[in-house]
DRENFI-880098 format. One record per residue: y, z, x of N, C-alpha, C in turn; residue number from 1. Coordinates in Angstrom, 2 decimals. Atoms other than C-alpha are relative to their C-alpha. Layout:
// residues N
R    n_c2    n_c3    n_c1   ca_c2   ca_c3   ca_c1    c_c2    c_c3    c_c1 miba
R       Y       Z       X       Y       Z       X       Y       Z       X  NUM
...
END
This chain:
// residues 77
R    n_c2    n_c3    n_c1   ca_c2   ca_c3   ca_c1    c_c2    c_c3    c_c1 miba
R    1.26    1.31   -0.86  103.77  147.08  102.85    0.61   -1.40   -0.23    1
R   -0.36    1.84    0.34  105.10  143.28  103.15   -1.31   -0.43    0.45    2
R    1.30    0.70   -0.64  102.90  140.66  103.46    1.01   -2.36    0.53    3
R   -0.79    1.08   -0.55  104.30  137.95  105.57   -0.88   -2.03   -0.89    4
R    0.60    1.02    0.67  104.15  134.54  103.76   -0.54   -1.31    1.51    5
R    0.45   -0.26   -1.66  103.24  133.25  107.82   -1.33   -0.57   -0.56    6
R    1.13   -0.21    0.16   99.72  133.53  107.08   -0.85   -0.81   -1.34    7
R    0.42    1.34    0.80   99.06  131.12  104.02   -0.05   -0.64    0.44    8
R    0.21    0.88   -0.34   99.67  128.67  103.39    1.46   -0.91    0.77    9
R   -1.54    0.34   -0.12  102.93  126.19  105.38    0.16   -1.12   -0.97   10
R   -0.51    0.99    0.89  105.27  124.26  103.25   -0.71   -1.77    0.34   11
R   -0.38    1.35   -0.22  105.27  121.37  105.07   -2.10   -0.88   -0.20   12
R    1.90    0.16    0.08  100.48  121.41  105.04   -0.41   -0.24   -1.66   13
R    0.71    0.56    1.26  100.95  121.28  101.25    0.54   -1.07   -0.50   14
R   -0.61    0.88    0.59  103.71  118.88  100.62   -1.37   -1.53    0.87   15
R    1.07    1.06   -0.40  101.27  116.26  103.13   -1.05   -0.34   -1.14   16
R    0.94   -0.11    0.77   98.23  117.09  100.60    0.74   -0.27   -0.91   17
R   -1.34    1.08    1.38  100.59  116.03   97.61   -0.10   -1.58    0.34   18
R   -0.42    1.09   -0.69  101.51  113.38   99.52   -1.38   -1.14    0.23   19
R    1.56    0.91    0.13   97.65  112.22  100.55   -0.64   -0.78   -1.61   20
R    0.87    0.04    1.06   96.23  112.90   97.10    0.72   -1.19   -1.01   21
R   -0.66    0.94    1.12   99.32  110.55   94.86   -0.60   -1.16    0.61   22
R    0.15    1.56   -0.33   98.39  107.72   97.67   -1.41    0.18   -0.75   23
R    1.07    1.04   -0.36   94.56  107.49   97.36    0.26    0.52   -2.14   24
R    0.13    0.08    1.26   94.99  108.47   93.41    1.07   -1.92   -0.79   25
R   -0.64    1.71    0.26   97.36  105.05   93.25   -1.02   -1.03    0.03   26
R    1.06    0.39   -0.21   94.57  103.50   94.86   -1.29   -0.77   -0.74   27
R    1.64    0.00    1.29   91.53  104.23   92.39    1.25   -0.83   -1.12   28
R   -0.87    1.32    1.03   94.42  102.73   89.87   -0.26   -1.23    0.06   29
R    0.44    1.76   -0.78   94.58   99.41   91.59   -1.07    0.09    0.07   30
R    0.87    0.60    0.52   91.27   99.10   91.69   -1.05   -0.10   -0.74   31
R    0.14    0.31    1.18   90.83   99.74   88.48    0.18   -0.67   -1.22   32
R   -0.95    0.57    0.37   93.35   98.07   87.04   -0.80   -2.19    0.72   33
R    0.33    1.37   -0.77   91.65   94.54   89.14   -1.28   -0.23   -0.41   34
R    0.66    1.00    0.53   88.45   94.95   87.98   -0.30    0.45   -1.60   35
R    0.02    0.43    1.25   89.30   95.56   84.39    0.50   -1.05    0.16   36
R   -0.01    1.78    0.07   90.69   92.16   84.85   -0.59   -0.99    0.33   37
R    1.17    0.91   -0.50   88.08   90.55   86.92   -1.38   -0.04   -1.06   38
R    0.41    0.06    1.11   85.73   91.55   83.85    0.05   -0.82   -0.91   39
R   -0.78    0.92    0.60   88.53   90.26   81.64   -0.49   -1.29   -0.39   40
R   -0.32    2.04   -0.37   88.19   86.50   83.03   -1.46   -0.16   -0.02   41
R    0.88    0.59    0.49   84.25   86.78   83.51   -0.70    0.10   -1.67   42
R    0.61   -0.24    1.85   83.72   88.03   79.61    0.70   -1.56   -0.51   43
R    0.12    1.54    0.39   85.55   84.65   79.07    0.21   -1.34    0.56   44
R    1.13    1.43   -0.35   84.40   82.27   80.73   -1.30    0.20    0.02   45
R    1.08   -0.41    0.06   81.05   83.16   80.09   -0.22   -0.62   -1.75   46
R    0.28    0.36    1.20   82.36   82.59   76.45   -0.19   -1.42    0.13   47
R   -0.27    1.17    0.01   83.36   79.61   77.45   -1.24   -1.12    0.66   48
R    1.53    0.87   -0.12   79.85   78.36   78.91   -0.42    0.00   -1.32   49
R    0.80    0.00    1.20   78.17   79.67   75.93    0.51   -1.34   -1.04   50
R   -0.82    1.41    1.20   80.07   77.48   73.79   -0.55   -1.55    0.31   51
R    0.87    1.46   -0.98   79.40   74.38   76.29   -1.14   -0.60   -0.22   52
R    1.74    0.14    0.04   75.69   75.07   76.01    0.06   -0.30   -1.10   53
R    0.21    0.61    1.37   76.03   75.20   72.25   -0.32   -1.07   -0.16   54
R   -1.33    1.93    0.52   78.20   72.02   71.97   -1.51   -0.89    0.36   55
R    0.50    1.22   -0.71   75.88   69.80   74.64   -1.80    0.33   -1.24   56
R    1.41   -0.36    0.40   72.04   71.98   73.08   -0.42   -0.46   -1.71   57
R   -0.44    0.57    1.25   73.61   70.72   69.33   -0.16   -1.14   -0.34   58
R    0.12    1.80   -0.13   72.96   67.20   69.76   -1.09   -0.51   -0.26   59
R    1.18    0.18   -0.91   69.72   66.87   71.60   -0.86    1.30   -0.60   60
R    0.66   -1.31    0.43   67.00   69.08   69.40   -1.55   -0.24    0.65   61
R    2.13    0.64   -0.42   63.30   68.63   71.47   -0.43    0.50   -1.41   62
R    0.99   -0.44    0.79   61.49   70.48   68.83   -0.16   -0.92   -1.62   63
R    0.21    0.73    1.89   62.00   67.76   65.55   -0.92   -0.61    0.35   64
R    0.99    0.62    0.40   59.11   66.00   64.69    0.55   -1.54   -0.02   65
R   -0.42    1.24   -0.06   59.80   62.34   65.22   -0.87   -0.75   -1.42   66
R    0.35    0.14    1.67   59.02   60.51   61.58   -0.62   -1.31    0.94   67
R    0.78    0.74   -0.62   56.06   58.15   63.28   -0.84   -0.41   -0.72   68
R    1.06    0.17    0.87   54.22   55.35   61.51   -1.35   -0.32    0.31   69
R    1.16    0.65   -0.58   51.02   54.77   62.09   -0.66   -1.57   -0.71   70
R   -0.17    0.87    1.11   50.16   51.64   61.39   -2.03   -0.72   -0.34   71
R    0.93   -0.58    0.79   47.45   51.06   58.74   -1.10   -1.18    0.10   72
R    0.84    0.37   -0.57   44.00   50.37   59.62   -0.43   -1.59   -1.77   73
R    0.17    0.79    1.51   43.03   47.45   56.16   -1.50   -0.44    0.53   74
R    1.12    0.58    0.02   39.54   46.59   57.71   -0.59    0.67   -0.40   75
R    1.09   -0.83    0.20   36.74   47.94   56.09   -1.29    0.43    0.80   76
R    1.03    0.37   -0.89   34.20   49.45   57.81   -1.63   -0.09   -0.36   77
END
């Protein structure tokens, strides 16, 4: 008993599915690389912003108590 190959999968359909799969895989890899690059740039930008804020806030400390001298009252009560 011979089984005819035409009942299973045609070679054209199999080749087209492979091409579509490779194209989708390539698109996904491009998106992964683009997202990785964007994350790297965002991380670098936040580090630069943090350094600028540290420099800005290091000079002006608002919680420091200033030495205030009160006038002495020499009058006796």
